[in-house]
VOGU-145331 format. One line per 4 residues: for each residue x, y, z of C-alpha. Coordinates in nm, 2 decimals, decimal comma. Example, Ala and Ser with C-alpha at 12.3 -4.5 7.8 and 13.67 -1.06 7.14 Angstrom:
<lumros>
1,23:-0,45:0,78; 1,37:-0,11:0,71
</lumros>
This chain:
<lumros>
-0,03:0,00:0,02; 0,13:0,34:-0,07; 0,22:0,62:0,19; -0,01:0,85:0,33
-0,42:0,86:0,29; -0,63:0,50:0,34; -0,76:0,40:0,06; -1,13:0,41:-0,03
-1,36:0,11:0,14; -1,40:-0,18:-0,09; -1,68:-0,43:0,02; -1,59:-0,74:0,26
-1,72:-1,00:-0,01; -1,51:-0,89:-0,30; -1,22:-0,91:-0,02; -1,25:-1,22:0,04
-1,29:-1,35:-0,34; -0,95:-1,18:-0,43; -0,81:-1,32:-0,15; -0,94:-1,70:-0,27
-0,83:-1,63:-0,58; -0,48:-1,52:-0,48; -0,42:-1,78:-0,25; -0,56:-2,08:-0,53
-0,22:-1,91:-0,76; -0,02:-1,90:-0,54; -0,01:-2,22:-0,40; -0,05:-2,43:-0,76
-0,32:-2,65:-0,88; -0,32:-2,78:-1,20; -0,19:-2,61:-1,47; -0,57:-2,62:-1,66
-0,70:-2,46:-1,30; -0,46:-2,20:-1,28; -0,48:-2,08:-1,64; -0,86:-2,08:-1,61
-0,82:-1,87:-1,30; -0,58:-1,64:-1,48; -0,87:-1,61:-1,81; -1,07:-1,52:-1,53
-0,88:-1,25:-1,41; -0,78:-1,10:-1,78; -1,15:-1,14:-1,86; -1,21:-0,90:-1,60
-0,96:-0,64:-1,71; -0,71:-0,72:-1,43; -0,42:-0,79:-1,63; -0,16:-0,63:-1,41
-0,30:-0,87:-1,10; -0,20:-1,19:-1,36; 0,14:-1,09:-1,41; 0,29:-1,30:-1,15
0,09:-1,60:-1,15; 0,19:-1,65:-1,52; 0,55:-1,58:-1,46; 0,54:-1,85:-1,21
0,36:-2,06:-1,49; 0,66:-1,99:-1,71; 0,96:-2,09:-1,51; 0,80:-2,44:-1,47
0,58:-2,45:-1,82; 0,84:-2,25:-2,06; 0,72:-2,39:-2,41; 0,33:-2,39:-2,30
0,16:-2,15:-2,55; -0,12:-2,02:-2,39; 0,08:-1,93:-2,04; 0,35:-1,69:-2,30
0,05:-1,57:-2,51; -0,14:-1,42:-2,19; 0,21:-1,35:-2,04; 0,23:-1,12:-2,36
-0,05:-0,99:-2,38; -0,10:-0,92:-1,95; 0,28:-0,70:-2,09; 0,11:-0,53:-2,34
-0,19:-0,40:-2,19; 0,02:-0,31:-1,91; 0,25:-0,08:-2,12; 0,56:-0,36:-2,09
0,58:-0,40:-2,45; 0,93:-0,47:-2,51; 0,91:-0,73:-2,22; 0,61:-0,87:-2,40
0,83:-0,97:-2,71; 0,95:-1,26:-2,63; 0,65:-1,44:-2,52; 0,43:-1,32:-2,78
0,75:-1,52:-2,99; 0,73:-1,81:-2,82; 0,35:-1,86:-2,86; 0,33:-1,73:-3,22
0,58:-2,08:-3,29; 0,26:-2,29:-3,14; -0,03:-2,34:-3,43; -0,32:-2,29:-3,23
-0,20:-1,96:-3,17; -0,02:-1,84:-3,42; -0,29:-1,63:-3,54; -0,34:-1,44:-3,19
0,00:-1,42:-3,09; 0,15:-1,39:-3,42; -0,08:-1,03:-3,49; -0,06:-0,91:-3,14
0,34:-0,97:-3,19; 0,38:-0,79:-3,53; 0,15:-0,42:-3,36; 0,33:-0,47:-3,01
0,66:-0,43:-3,30; 0,58:-0,13:-3,44; 0,48:0,03:-3,13; 0,85:-0,04:-3,07
0,94:0,06:-3,37; 1,08:-0,21:-3,50; 0,97:-0,24:-3,80; 1,22:-0,52:-3,93
1,09:-0,71:-3,72; 0,72:-0,59:-3,75; 0,71:-0,69:-4,10; 0,91:-1,05:-4,04
0,61:-1,11:-3,76; 0,30:-1,05:-4,01; 0,48:-1,23:-4,30; 0,42:-1,57:-4,09
0,04:-1,49:-3,98; 0,02:-1,36:-4,34; 0,13:-1,71:-4,48; -0,16:-1,83:-4,29
-0,45:-1,61:-4,33; -0,34:-1,47:-4,66; -0,66:-1,18:-4,58; -0,57:-1,13:-4,23
-0,65:-0,69:-4,21; -0,46:-0,70:-3,88; -0,16:-0,82:-4,03; -0,17:-0,69:-4,38
-0,18:-0,32:-4,19; 0,13:-0,42:-3,97; 0,30:-0,53:-4,29; 0,23:-0,21:-4,50
0,29:0,05:-4,17; 0,59:-0,15:-4,10; 0,72:-0,10:-4,50; 0,62:0,19:-4,53
0,84:0,35:-4,20; 1,12:0,13:-4,29; 1,12:0,34:-4,64; 0,96:0,06:-4,85
0,66:0,24:-5,03; 0,63:-0,05:-5,34; 0,53:-0,29:-5,08; 0,31:-0,10:-4,86
0,15:-0,04:-5,19; 0,11:-0,37:-5,26; -0,12:-0,47:-4,89; -0,29:-0,08:-4,89
-0,42:-0,23:-5,28; -0,51:-0,58:-5,11; -0,69:-0,43:-4,84; -0,91:-0,19:-5,04
-0,99:-0,51:-5,28; -1,13:-0,66:-4,93; -1,27:-0,33:-4,85; -1,24:0,00:-5,10
-1,41:0,22:-4,83; -1,13:0,13:-4,55; -1,03:0,48:-4,43; -0,69:0,32:-4,31
-0,62:0,11:-4,61; -0,67:0,44:-4,83; -0,44:0,65:-4,51; -0,15:0,37:-4,63
-0,16:0,39:-4,97; -0,19:0,77:-4,95; 0,13:0,75:-4,79; 0,29:0,51:-5,03
0,20:0,77:-5,30; 0,36:1,03:-5,21; 0,68:0,84:-5,07; 0,69:0,76:-5,39
0,62:1,09:-5,51; 0,32:1,03:-5,74; 0,16:1,29:-5,55; -0,13:1,36:-5,81
-0,25:1,03:-5,76; -0,21:1,08:-5,40; -0,49:1,33:-5,42; -0,70:1,17:-5,64
-0,74:0,90:-5,39; -0,76:1,18:-5,11; -1,03:1,43:-5,26; -1,26:1,12:-5,36
-1,26:0,98:-5,02; -1,35:1,30:-4,92; -1,63:1,29:-5,17; -1,75:0,92:-5,11
-1,71:0,96:-4,67; -1,97:1,28:-4,71; -2,18:1,07:-4,83; -2,17:0,82:-4,59
-2,39:0,88:-4,28; -2,08:0,78:-4,07; -1,97:1,11:-3,95; -1,62:0,95:-3,77
-1,58:0,83:-4,18; -1,66:1,16:-4,28; -1,45:1,33:-4,06; -1,13:1,13:-4,09
-1,11:1,17:-4,48; -1,13:1,57:-4,45; -0,87:1,54:-4,18; -0,64:1,28:-4,45
-0,71:1,55:-4,70; -0,54:1,85:-4,50; -0,25:1,60:-4,40; -0,16:1,52:-4,77
-0,17:1,89:-4,87; 0,06:1,98:-4,56; 0,32:1,71:-4,62; 0,35:1,82:-4,97
0,39:2,16:-4,88; 0,06:2,36:-5,01; 0,00:2,49:-4,68; -0,29:2,74:-4,78
-0,47:2,47:-4,93; -0,40:2,26:-4,61; -0,55:2,52:-4,41; -0,91:2,62:-4,61
-0,93:2,27:-4,61; -0,86:2,22:-4,19; -1,15:2,54:-4,13; -1,34:2,32:-4,40
-1,32:2,01:-4,20; -1,38:2,23:-3,84; -1,69:2,40:-3,95; -1,83:2,07:-4,04
-1,73:1,84:-3,80; -1,66:2,08:-3,46; -1,67:1,82:-3,20; -1,50:1,50:-3,32
-1,22:1,40:-3,18; -1,07:1,31:-3,49; -1,10:1,62:-3,70; -0,94:1,82:-3,38
-0,71:1,65:-3,28; -0,55:1,66:-3,68; -0,60:2,01:-3,68; -0,44:2,07:-3,33
-0,13:1,94:-3,51; -0,18:2,09:-3,80; -0,22:2,42:-3,63; 0,10:2,39:-3,40
0,35:2,28:-3,68; 0,23:2,58:-3,90; 0,30:2,81:-3,60; -0,08:2,88:-3,50
-0,07:2,76:-3,16; -0,31:3,08:-3,06; -0,56:2,89:-3,26; -0,51:2,53:-3,16
-0,52:2,64:-2,80; -0,83:2,83:-2,86; -0,94:2,49:-3,01; -0,87:2,32:-2,74
-0,99:2,58:-2,45; -1,34:2,53:-2,73; -1,37:2,15:-2,66; -1,27:2,23:-2,28
-1,65:2,45:-2,29; -1,85:2,22:-2,48; -1,75:1,88:-2,32; -1,61:2,02:-1,94
-1,67:1,62:-1,78; -1,38:1,51:-2,02; -1,06:1,58:-1,82; -0,82:1,46:-2,15
-0,97:1,81:-2,29; -0,80:2,02:-2,03; -0,43:1,79:-2,02; -0,42:1,90:-2,42
-0,51:2,29:-2,35; -0,23:2,26:-2,09; -0,02:2,15:-2,31; -0,09:2,38:-2,59
-0,04:2,71:-2,30; 0,25:2,51:-2,18; 0,38:2,57:-2,55; 0,34:2,97:-2,58
0,53:2,98:-2,31; 0,17:3,01:-2,03; 0,34:2,82:-1,78; 0,11:3,01:-1,54
-0,22:2,93:-1,80; -0,12:2,54:-1,85; -0,06:2,50:-1,46; -0,40:2,67:-1,37
-0,58:2,44:-1,61; -0,42:2,14:-1,43; -0,48:2,24:-1,11; -0,86:2,29:-1,18
-0,85:1,94:-1,34; -0,71:1,77:-1,04; -0,95:1,97:-0,82; -1,28:1,89:-1,04
-1,20:1,53:-1,04; -0,95:1,42:-0,78; -0,89:1,06:-0,93; -0,60:0,88:-0,99
-0,60:0,94:-1,35; -0,64:1,28:-1,32; -0,32:1,34:-1,06; -0,10:1,13:-1,29
-0,17:1,36:-1,54; -0,09:1,62:-1,35; 0,21:1,45:-1,23; 0,36:1,39:-1,60
0,27:1,82:-1,66; 0,50:1,87:-1,38; 0,75:1,67:-1,47; 0,72:1,82:-1,83
0,79:2,13:-1,62; 1,07:2,00:-1,45; 0,97:2,07:-1,14; 1,02:1,70:-0,97
0,93:1,70:-0,63; 0,59:1,85:-0,77; 0,57:1,56:-1,00; 0,65:1,30:-0,70
0,38:1,46:-0,50; 0,09:1,42:-0,79; 0,19:1,06:-0,85; 0,15:0,91:-0,47
-0,17:1,12:-0,51; -0,26:0,88:-0,76; -0,16:0,60:-0,58; -0,32:0,66:-0,29
-0,67:0,68:-0,51; -0,54:0,32:-0,59; -0,67:0,01:-0,42; -0,28:-0,16:-0,55
-0,02:0,09:-0,70; 0,11:-0,11:-1,01; 0,51:-0,20:-1,00; 0,53:0,04:-1,33
0,40:0,30:-1,16; 0,63:0,21:-0,84; 0,87:0,26:-1,07; 0,79:0,55:-1,18
0,79:0,74:-0,85; 1,14:0,62:-0,77; 1,24:0,76:-1,11; 1,12:1,10:-1,00
1,28:1,04:-0,63; 1,59:1,02:-0,81; 1,54:1,30:-1,04; 1,44:1,49:-0,68
1,76:1,36:-0,54; 1,63:1,14:-0,31; 1,82:0,82:-0,39; 1,77:0,64:-0,05
1,41:0,61:-0,05; 1,45:0,54:-0,42; 1,68:0,26:-0,34; 1,43:0,14:-0,09
1,17:0,13:-0,33; 1,44:-0,07:-0,61; 1,47:-0,30:-0,32; 1,10:-0,37:-0,33
1,04:-0,46:-0,68; 0,95:-0,79:-0,80; 1,06:-0,73:-1,15; 1,41:-0,73:-1,19
1,42:-0,46:-1,44; 1,27:-0,24:-1,31; 1,53:-0,29:-0,99; 1,89:-0,29:-1,22
1,74:0,02:-1,43; 1,64:0,21:-1,07; 2,01:0,11:-0,92; 2,18:0,19:-1,25
2,00:0,56:-1,24; 2,07:0,56:-0,88; 2,46:0,51:-0,93; 2,50:0,78:-1,25
2,33:1,05:-1,00; 2,60:0,92:-0,72; 2,90:0,95:-1,05; 2,94:0,59:-1,10
2,91:0,58:-1,45; 3,08:0,20:-1,47; 2,87:0,09:-1,21; 2,55:0,24:-1,36
2,65:0,12:-1,71; 2,70:-0,26:-1,58; 2,34:-0,22:-1,47; 2,16:-0,06:-1,74
2,28:-0,37:-1,95; 2,13:-0,61:-1,68; 1,80:-0,41:-1,73; 1,81:-0,38:-2,08
1,87:-0,71:-2,14; 1,51:-0,82:-1,98; 1,37:-0,47:-2,14; 1,53:-0,42:-2,45
1,31:-0,12:-2,57; 1,33:0,04:-2,30; 1,38:0,44:-2,41; 1,44:0,63:-2,07
1,72:0,36:-2,00; 1,85:0,37:-2,34; 1,94:0,74:-2,25; 2,10:0,69:-1,93
2,29:0,46:-2,09; 2,39:0,70:-2,32; 2,47:0,94:-2,06; 2,72:0,67:-1,91
2,90:0,58:-2,19; 2,94:0,95:-2,22; 3,07:0,99:-1,87; 3,30:0,71:-1,98
3,47:0,86:-2,27; 3,27:0,60:-2,53; 3,14:0,78:-2,78; 3,07:0,49:-3,00
2,87:0,32:-2,72; 2,69:0,67:-2,66; 2,58:0,74:-3,02; 2,43:0,34:-3,05
2,25:0,39:-2,71; 2,13:0,72:-2,82; 2,04:0,58:-3,11; 1,79:0,30:-2,97
1,64:0,55:-2,77; 1,52:0,76:-3,01; 1,43:0,49:-3,23; 1,20:0,31:-2,96
1,05:0,64:-2,83; 1,20:0,98:-2,95; 0,95:1,16:-2,70; 1,05:1,03:-2,37
1,45:1,19:-2,37; 1,66:1,41:-2,51; 1,84:1,15:-2,67; 1,79:1,29:-3,03
1,95:1,67:-2,89; 2,25:1,47:-2,77; 2,26:1,29:-3,12; 2,22:1,61:-3,32
2,50:1,77:-3,08; 2,76:1,50:-3,12; 2,69:1,47:-3,52; 2,77:1,86:-3,50
3,00:1,84:-3,31; 3,21:1,61:-3,57; 3,07:1,82:-3,88; 2,86:1,56:-3,95
2,58:1,85:-4,07; 2,35:1,61:-4,23; 2,26:1,39:-3,95; 2,28:1,65:-3,66
1,98:1,84:-3,92; 1,81:1,54:-3,90; 1,83:1,48:-3,53; 1,75:1,82:-3,41
1,43:1,85:-3,65; 1,34:1,49:-3,47; 1,42:1,66:-3,11; 1,16:1,96:-3,25
0,92:1,73:-3,32; 0,89:1,56:-3,07; 1,00:1,73:-2,80; 0,83:2,05:-2,90
0,84:2,19:-2,52; 1,22:2,25:-2,49; 1,47:2,55:-2,48; 1,59:2,68:-2,83
1,93:2,46:-2,90; 1,78:2,18:-3,12; 1,67:2,50:-3,36; 1,98:2,65:-3,34
2,18:2,35:-3,42; 1,93:2,29:-3,69; 1,97:2,63:-3,85; 2,38:2,58:-3,81
2,37:2,25:-3,97; 2,13:2,35:-4,26; 2,37:2,62:-4,31; 2,67:2,41:-4,35
2,47:2,24:-4,60; 2,35:2,53:-4,81; 2,02:2,50:-4,72; 1,98:2,83:-4,62
1,61:2,86:-4,68; 1,55:2,53:-4,43; 1,76:2,75:-4,16; 1,57:3,04:-4,25
1,24:2,88:-4,17; 1,32:2,68:-3,88; 1,46:3,02:-3,70; 1,17:3,19:-3,80
0,93:2,93:-3,62; 1,23:2,99:-3,25; 1,15:3,35:-3,33; 0,77:3,27:-3,23
0,84:3,07:-2,89; 0,81:3,25:-2,63; 1,14:3,34:-2,48; 1,36:3,26:-2,73
1,36:3,58:-2,97; 1,67:3,68:-2,91; 1,86:3,37:-2,91; 1,65:3,34:-3,29
1,80:3,73:-3,37; 2,14:3,63:-3,31; 2,10:3,33:-3,55; 1,95:3,51:-3,80
2,23:3,74:-3,81; 2,42:3,46:-3,84; 2,23:3,33:-4,16; 2,24:3,71:-4,30
2,61:3,68:-4,26; 2,64:3,36:-4,47; 2,44:3,55:-4,71; 2,54:3,84:-4,79
2,85:3,93:-4,55; 2,88:4,08:-4,17; 2,77:4,42:-4,26; 2,43:4,23:-4,28
2,46:4,10:-4,00; 2,57:4,39:-3,79; 2,24:4,56:-3,91; 2,03:4,26:-3,79
2,21:4,29:-3,47; 2,17:4,69:-3,44; 1,81:4,67:-3,55; 1,73:4,43:-3,26
1,87:4,65:-2,99; 1,71:4,92:-3,10; 1,38:4,73:-3,16; 1,39:4,54:-2,79
1,46:4,63:-2,44; 1,48:4,24:-2,39; 1,75:4,28:-2,70; 1,91:4,55:-2,59
1,99:4,44:-2,25; 2,09:4,06:-2,39; 2,48:4,04:-2,35; 2,52:3,73:-2,57
2,32:3,96:-2,85; 2,63:4,25:-2,79; 2,93:3,96:-2,78; 2,79:3,90:-3,13
2,74:4,24:-3,23; 3,10:4,29:-3,16; 3,22:3,99:-3,30; 3,06:4,10:-3,65
3,20:4,44:-3,63; 3,53:4,27:-3,54; 3,47:3,99:-3,90; 3,41:4,36:-4,07
3,72:4,51:-3,97; 3,56:4,76:-3,74; 3,72:4,71:-3,44; 3,74:5,08:-3,34
3,33:5,09:-3,38; 3,37:4,73:-3,18; 3,59:4,88:-2,86; 3,38:5,20:-2,88
3,03:5,01:-2,82; 3,21:4,80:-2,54; 3,33:5,07:-2,37; 2,99:5,31:-2,42
2,81:4,99:-2,25; 3,06:4,97:-1,97; 3,03:5,40:-1,89; 2,66:5,29:-1,85
2,71:5,01:-1,56; 3,02:4,82:-1,55; 3,06:4,45:-1,53; 3,28:4,16:-1,51
3,11:4,07:-1,87; 3,18:4,40:-2,00; 3,58:4,46:-1,92; 3,59:4,11:-1,99
3,45:4,17:-2,35; 3,69:4,50:-2,35; 3,98:4,29:-2,28; 3,89:4,02:-2,60
3,87:4,33:-2,84; 4,19:4,51:-2,70; 4,39:4,14:-2,77; 4,24:4,12:-3,13
4,36:4,51:-3,15; 4,73:4,34:-3,01; 4,67:4,59:-2,76; 4,81:4,31:-2,51
4,93:4,57:-2,17; 4,55:4,72:-2,22; 4,39:4,40:-2,30; 4,56:4,29:-1,91
4,38:4,58:-1,76; 4,10:4,50:-1,87; 4,09:4,10:-1,77; 4,22:4,26:-1,45
3,95:4,45:-1,40; 3,71:4,16:-1,52; 3,85:3,95:-1,25; 3,85:4,22:-0,97
3,47:4,25:-1,06; 3,39:3,89:-1,04; 3,73:3,67:-0,93; 3,52:3,35:-1,05
3,48:3,46:-1,39; 3,66:3,18:-1,62; 3,69:3,38:-1,92; 3,81:3,67:-1,76
4,10:3,41:-1,62; 4,12:3,26:-1,93; 4,19:3,61:-2,10; 4,51:3,67:-1,86
4,60:3,34:-1,97; 4,57:3,45:-2,35; 4,78:3,78:-2,29; 5,05:3,57:-2,11
5,07:3,30:-2,41; 5,09:3,63:-2,66; 5,40:3,77:-2,43; 5,58:3,44:-2,38
5,54:3,37:-2,01; 5,47:3,04:-2,06; 5,40:2,90:-1,66; 5,20:3,21:-1,58
4,99:3,13:-1,90; 4,93:2,78:-1,76; 4,82:2,89:-1,41; 4,59:3,09:-1,57
4,42:2,85:-1,81; 4,45:2,63:-1,44; 4,25:2,83:-1,25; 4,02:2,91:-1,54
3,98:2,58:-1,58; 3,89:2,48:-1,22; 3,60:2,74:-1,25; 3,47:2,57:-1,53
3,57:2,23:-1,56; 3,37:2,10:-1,83; 3,49:2,36:-2,12; 3,74:2,15:-2,29
3,92:2,46:-2,48; 4,01:2,59:-2,10; 4,22:2,23:-2,07; 4,31:2,27:-2,44
4,50:2,62:-2,38; 4,65:2,47:-2,07; 4,80:2,20:-2,24; 4,94:2,44:-2,52
5,12:2,67:-2,27; 5,27:2,30:-2,10; 5,37:2,18:-2,46; 5,55:2,58:-2,53
5,72:2,49:-2,16; 5,87:2,15:-2,27; 5,68:1,92:-2,13; 5,51:1,69:-2,37
5,40:1,36:-2,09; 5,20:1,64:-1,92; 5,07:1,86:-2,27; 4,97:1,49:-2,37
4,80:1,39:-2,06; 4,58:1,75:-2,05; 4,55:1,69:-2,37; 4,39:1,36:-2,35
4,16:1,54:-2,07; 4,06:1,80:-2,30; 3,96:1,60:-2,55; 3,74:1,35:-2,28
3,55:1,66:-2,18; 3,55:1,80:-2,53; 3,57:1,55:-2,78; 3,51:1,79:-3,07
3,76:2,02:-3,00; 3,97:2,04:-3,32; 4,26:2,20:-3,16; 4,27:1,96:-2,88
4,18:1,64:-3,10; 4,44:1,76:-3,34; 4,81:1,82:-3,13; 4,68:1,51:-2,98
4,67:1,32:-3,28; 4,99:1,47:-3,36; 5,17:1,40:-3,05; 5,11:1,07:-3,03
5,23:1,00:-3,36; 5,51:1,18:-3,26; 5,61:0,94:-3,02; 5,49:0,63:-3,16
5,20:0,59:-2,88; 4,86:0,48:-2,99; 4,84:0,51:-3,40; 4,47:0,38:-3,40
4,35:0,63:-3,15; 4,55:0,94:-3,32; 4,39:0,82:-3,67; 4,10:0,86:-3,50
4,15:1,16:-3,36; 4,33:1,36:-3,63; 4,02:1,24:-3,91; 3,77:1,41:-3,59
3,98:1,74:-3,60; 3,95:1,74:-4,00; 3,58:1,69:-4,02; 3,54:1,97:-3,76
3,81:2,22:-3,90; 3,90:2,15:-4,24; 4,23:2,33:-4,32; 4,62:2,33:-4,37
4,67:2,24:-4,02; 4,41:1,91:-3,98; 4,50:1,79:-4,28; 4,88:1,77:-4,21
4,85:1,63:-3,91; 4,59:1,34:-4,08; 4,82:1,27:-4,39; 5,14:1,30:-4,05
4,94:1,00:-3,86; 4,85:0,78:-4,21; 5,23:0,84:-4,24; 5,35:0,70:-3,91
5,08:0,41:-3,98; 5,30:0,31:-4,29; 5,01:0,38:-4,52; 5,20:0,56:-4,75
4,93:0,58:-5,02; 4,72:0,70:-4,83; 4,94:1,00:-4,67; 5,08:1,07:-5,04
4,68:1,15:-5,10; 4,61:1,34:-4,83; 4,96:1,56:-4,87; 4,87:1,62:-5,19
4,52:1,74:-5,14; 4,61:1,94:-4,90; 4,89:2,15:-5,13; 4,64:2,16:-5,38
4,39:2,33:-5,15; 4,63:2,52:-4,92; 4,94:2,57:-5,11; 5,31:2,47:-5,11
5,44:2,55:-4,73; 5,79:2,38:-4,67; 5,63:2,14:-4,45; 5,36:2,03:-4,62
5,59:1,99:-4,89; 5,82:1,80:-4,65; 5,63:1,58:-4,54; 5,46:1,52:-4,84
5,83:1,41:-4,99; 5,86:1,16:-4,68; 5,53:0,99:-4,75; 5,65:0,93:-5,19
6,02:0,81:-4,97; 5,82:0,61:-4,75; 5,57:0,49:-5,10; 5,90:0,39:-5,32
5,92:0,70:-5,51; 6,19:0,81:-5,50; 6,29:1,04:-5,72; 5,97:1,26:-5,69
6,06:1,22:-5,35; 6,38:1,41:-5,40; 6,24:1,67:-5,63; 5,96:1,70:-5,39
6,24:1,79:-5,08; 6,43:2,00:-5,31; 6,13:2,23:-5,35; 6,07:2,24:-4,96
6,45:2,32:-4,88; 6,43:2,60:-5,15; 6,14:2,76:-4,93; 6,24:3,07:-4,72
6,19:2,99:-4,32; 6,20:2,62:-4,32; 6,29:2,52:-4,02; 6,32:2,16:-4,09
6,56:2,25:-4,39; 6,86:2,01:-4,23; 6,62:1,75:-4,21; 6,54:1,74:-4,53
6,89:1,79:-4,69; 6,93:1,51:-4,52; 6,67:1,29:-4,65; 6,78:1,39:-4,99
7,14:1,21:-4,95; 7,01:0,93:-4,79; 6,73:0,92:-5,14; 6,98:1,02:-5,35
7,24:0,69:-5,27; 6,95:0,48:-5,34; 6,97:0,56:-5,68
</lumros>
């Protein structure tokens, strides 16, 4: 029993009957009688109560098809779809359960987005019953979702042969036609469906066909036609839930959030007894940024209904707003209103306790759970919160063997892998989390961040857009990554659209204006960006007060060759109200103008105003580095890193100072730490790769780092390092190709010619190597001229 309020009274006869049934199930009896009792439970909708007896039967009757089918059914009905897959697979192997278990397995696999397996499960059903509609639906949807529209179209046509007015089949066929770019055929099909449906007496069919036509126009980017049909749908079917839901989604997708909120407000007024409508209204208010309004709607809901479902909805709402303590309290209220809280709810409660920081109580609940997967995943989450990622990952692995499609666990496993520096594992876990349920976590955002940091822009764009679609209540980062990735791919119009969407979102106007200025700089140069940012400062008090926008404007002024204007602007701001951040910004402008002494004074002033401002200490380190005071620079960078340990750039700068002092081993250790903290820091990756190659260290790691640096920051330095690593690995042909491409792109520097000459020599192209090395020696200021000359002499003896 949950803590707190006493449950409502239940009749004594009901309690005695339940006790007798539970005793019978626990104490054994023959298999058939125990299955009969389980059937009785499930027919009464008591699926949760049937799970433990079924698990007991599975241990002694592992091959019994009904035991496996009923366990799978119970797990699906209680929301544990991934756990249901194994018993349903077992049940489907038996002839008498091949159809019911196979159909349930196919639909369950669809729900977990395992489309290939869903298709295979449907194939097995259709081999027995070729006209089985649920299997045809599942196979068509599985093929459509896995980019096989031709196969989906075959099943959709088969369904329409069975029933020409099958709305779901028509929807599947439309999707297949759209993916095949047969847009005219898809439009004709949708219009015919709408006209046919309006002649029927079934309002649900008519409403659904209307909504489907809106979806078609929206998907083919014919927004005006979509809006016209949508408004017509709402006029014809103002109370139809399907039309209302589709309209809401359409309004949100097209930036008409006020229209969507008005839709649900009207629905609440029309049907005040339906609490789900208030949940939808609160979601839309939250999307608008009206947190107070959304909270008021949810508070009113629990006051009016005071049910377990209402309080659970409130818990989900509080979780979505990041109020973990209030989410936990609401869930406890829900549990008090239930005779027996399920293990799933107790798991959810413990999960909230972990988020809240009450690890002892969460651990206590975990120890009481009979489902091993729940306990293992909870203990993993606790270990992760305690800073034990290795232990956490081991526990997650155990839990995910039983519950492989748990999106939340996959996400946490990805975070643990990241903390352990295993980016490959982190990527794999985040992908699984997205595949299983992208709405459950920020896995899509983490993948977008990883891909963007590694200059993998198409993938970053895809995952950022998925995050925006699946978790619309988040911050601006997904929009920013999407826009920047689109710019990197030359998709400037797509970036514009994304940033305009961000600008419409409450509280995000300043971020959007900064990014729109960045887009303008790519289109028309820094002058266009300056004009946009200056306009933003004139138009908005919030923008005028934004340090981020000021920093962006100062950077664009410097890029435009107007560092004097940048300095004057910063000093006007300082005159209006001195802050550490402004003094720090002044120091950076002065450093760009090579006014080192003045820059040092500005950074010292910033540090005096805020001794814990990491960037001020970093600035002092930069000044010392520029002055050749390497020990002083290292001390300043170390202090900055202490204040901001998550900034890999500070660790990298400390490594640079250490290398300048001649301590290569300490420099390598610092670079390893910098790469661990910031895996995509191109400078740290490049320098560590070069040093590892020079010292004959881990050449596999060196190659990985050099490749990453070349992707993130393509240029002469990273290209040269990549070629150098290949050379040290004995991969002469690849090294020659890399060096030749670097020379084509960046010119004949003496060091690049020298390295190309060494690679040609290793390749066996002695004559070409000598000629290339002579060109290097002929260049002025060549530091390795003596080594190149010695190599020429060695090679000449081989001729």
